[in-house]
C-alpha positions, 0 to 999 in steps of 0.5 A: 500500500502506497504511503499517503500523499502528504507533500508540503509546499516546502518539501519540494524546491522548484527547479528551473521554474517547474515542478509544483510551482503555481503560474503566479509563482512562476511569473514572480520568479521569472528573471530577465527579459522583462515582465510577462503578460498576466493571465486574464489581462486583455489589452487591445490598444490598437483598436482604440487608436484606430477608432480615434483615427477614424473619428479624426478622419471623419471630422476632417472630411466633414470640414473639407467637404466638396473641396476634397479634390482641391487641396489648394482650397483646404486652408479656406475651410479651416476657419473658426468663427470669432466673437466680436471681442476677438474680431470686431462688432457691436454690442448694444444695451437696450432698456425695455419700456412697457406700452404704458410705461413701467417695467415690462413683464417676464412674458413681454421680455421673453417675447421681445427676445424671441422676436429680436433673435429671429430678426437677427438670424433672419439677416444671416448674422452669425454668432449673434447673442440676444440676452436679458440682463436684469428685469428691464435690459436686453444686451444684443451682441453681433460680431462683424457688424457696425452699429448702423447695421444693427440698429434697424433690427432693434425697432419695435416694428409696430406697423399701422396703415392710417388715413392722412387727414392733414399734411404739409405741401409746398404748392398752395393749390395741391391736394397732395402731400409734397415735400418742400425745400426743407423739412416742415418746422413747428408752428401753426399760423392762422392763415395765408402766406407769411414770413419764413419764420412761421412757415406753415400757413393753415387755411381756416375752415369756411362755414360750409366745411370747405377749407378756404384759401389764404387771404392773398388768394383770389376767391373762386367759386370752386375749389381747384387742384392744379399741379404742374408736371414739375411739381409731380416730378418732385413729389416722385423724387420725395418718395410720396408719389408712390401709389398703393398697388393691387397685385392682381392680374390686370389691376395694377395701378401706377403712380402718374403725374398730373396730365397737364403742364398748365393749370386746369380746373379739376372737378369741383366738390359738386362736380365730383359728386355728380361724376363719381359713384358716391358724393365727394364731401365738400370738406374734402376739397383742397384750398385753391390759390391764385397764381399771385398767392404762390408768387407773393409767398416767400421762398420755402413757404409750406402750406397745409392741405387736407380736412381740418374739420376731421382733426381733433383739437389735441391732434391739431395742437400736436401738429403745431408743435411738431418740428420735422427738422428736429431728429428727436421730434417724436420724443419731444411730442410724445415722450417715450411712451410708445402707446401714444403713437401706436394707439390704433384708435387715436389720431396721431401726428408724424413726420416722414423722411422728407420732412412732411408732417401729418395728422393721421387718422385711426389705424386702418390695418395693423401690422399683425395682419400682414403675412409673408412680407418680402423685399423685391423690385416692382415694374419700374425697378424700384425696391418695394416690400410686398405683403399679403393681408389675412382675412381681417386685414383684407376686409378692413383695407378693402372697405377703407380703400374703396371709400377713399377712392370713391370720395377723394379720387377723380377717375376722369382726371386720374388725380386725387381731389384731397390729401385724404386719398392718401394713407400713410404706412407708419412704422413705430409712429414714423411715416415710411411712405404715404401712397395714393389710392388709385383704385380699391385694394380688395384682394389683400395683396399690396406693396409698401413703396417709398424711398427704398434701396435694397438694404432698407427694403430688406430690413423693413421686410425682415422686421415685419416678417417676425412680428412687432415687438411688444415693447419699445426700447431706449438705447442705453449703451452702444460699443463697437469693437475694432478689428485691431482691438479684437486681434490684440485680445485674441493674441493675448488669449492665445499667449495665455493658453500657450503659457498654461500648456508649457507649464503643464508640460514642464511639470509633467517632464519633471515629475513623470519623466518618460511618462510626460510623452503620454501627457504631451501627446494627450494634450495635443490630441485634445487640442486637435479635437477641440479645434476641429470641433469649434470649426465644425460648430462655426460652419454648421451652427454659426458658433463664434468663439469669444474671449470667455470661450478662450478662457474655457479652453485654457481651463480645459488644459487643467481638466485633461492634465487632471485625467492623466495625473489620476491615471499615472498615480494609480499606475505608480501605486500598482507598481509600488505594490510590486505588480509587473508593469503590464499588470499595473497598467490594467489594474491601475486603469480599472481603478482610475477610470471610475475616478476620471468619469466621476470627475468629468461628470461633475465638471460637465454638470457644472458647465451645463448648469452654468450655461443654462442659468448664466448670461452674457460671456459667462455662457461662452465660458460654460460652453467651451468648458462643457465641450472640452470636458466631453473631449477629455473623456474621448482622449483618455479612453481612446488615446491616453490609456492605449498609449500607456499600454503600448509603452509598457511593452517597450524595454525602456518602460517595461524594465522600469528605466530610471528616466521612465517615471516608473523606476521601482526603486524611485517609487519605493516599491516593496518588491522589485518587479524588474528581473530579480535573482531566483534566490529572492524570487524563490526562497529555499525549502521551509520558507513557504510562508515567505514565498506565499506572502510575497506571492499574495502581495502580487495578485493579478488584476483578474484575482483582484 
């Protein structure tokens, strides 16, 4: 009978690394040739690096796009959109005023910001920001644009169509609002031509309701409207001969000068009543004057035409106060309360760009009734704004234009008989143009014409397209950044980033020695991904990099450095515990990646909350901080860890060279893992306890 098998671990001394020794004992006692691969450890660094390379190729291909076959054009595709503080542009701070004064509600502010943002985006301005500051202020920043380009987008855009009741004209007998040699000034004398110090004589109403002629005029039995062709030409030049047009087939009404070069009597009030489908009120007749009246009047004298009997006393008093030569005439008459000049049921006074001043009746059409306004050229190649009206607007406009045409337009002569045949297109209380009604407009289609060029027509169409603002604004501050200042700030930001990067590299080289290669390459990879990401955002999302965004990128250097520091320290801890480098790389990564993910998650959440709740430039900082935090996760998983795995297979790092940063002696390891003598690795018989304790201290990642 064979004796029982009662072998102890110390009764046999392994010879040649064979016998009863376990795989771990064989690994621990292995000498020379560098560390062996640990059982259960699977590392495929090339796969991760291939994924990173594929990501970079996709990003580059997306940026280059259609220029792939033209390498000479590639450089033009790599453009980063710069904010106004790094390039040039304008920042305007607006104070919002509620319709009846006071502080606007939160709902009104949100609506106004949304409309302003739509207007800015509608103009194709990239990188623009419209942000609320406090309860009453809005900050508008648009890169690359001057204050003159930005200002038209900030109007309230309260549009009204109003009938003309009174207006100034430089021809005494004209029923049309005509611009004089200079803008209409303040004052309302009693009647008749007077000196230029009181330039606006107003005919006093006669008992019959017809406006009587100035005293110097020769009385006549019928009111006459006579305008020479030269006068009509001047009207066209002032922008007031533009007609209201109906955009229906075969129904286009054109502005036309009056047909006679010499004064011809037009239909009188009574004649108009007999010749038109509805009687023309006697109050609509324009004052007539003999040639001597205009001949004796001082040069530049302006007269009033229209129907004073339809004007309220308060509007007439405001009409006398208005001085259209003063750019601030509106605030001097109405103050800053926009509800006074935008009130749809009230008479208002106004001026147009040519200096004609008006009394206008209640609103016929409101801006919110317009649909699909767009800029275009009419048949005479003049810029106009085309529009459609909704059902309510089409009905109201059709009714009023039919009445105006019937009462104040003589179809036989093709001329208006009163200024009341004109309706003013009023934007924010200021007359844009005052076209005549030459036929009823009942289809709900029309044009806004006047002294437009392509730019001004497009601006007006843009503000009308996105609706009227519920608030009016007072500009509090306007700052323009020059290209030189922006370039200086960009240079300063890049220098700061370079200094921060250099300090991290120096620290890595001094503390981690050979591992600094990984840290430098990780930073370079993160910088490349960030640069390509910003280019893609600029190209497809209109993103612009601001100075605050540059600050976020500088902070990102620290985030990336923090990630590889966490990993390197875990790796060195594993080496100190006596594990081989390959085992330490995998074990250290398992422990470090949780810390890295938690750290980056906290940073990203902080950036996200900061972006949501912050305003102004702080949001730019938060955006780049969040972007680079996500990029850091990509770099650590797809580059840093795979690179360390590859370096661990080299002799320089695998054997713990003193300049590798993984020198066991320098790290104070408890048991050297570089090639060791068998006596140290394999104790003599009877020392099983020691061998077991050493082996237990060097567990593999799988065992851990």
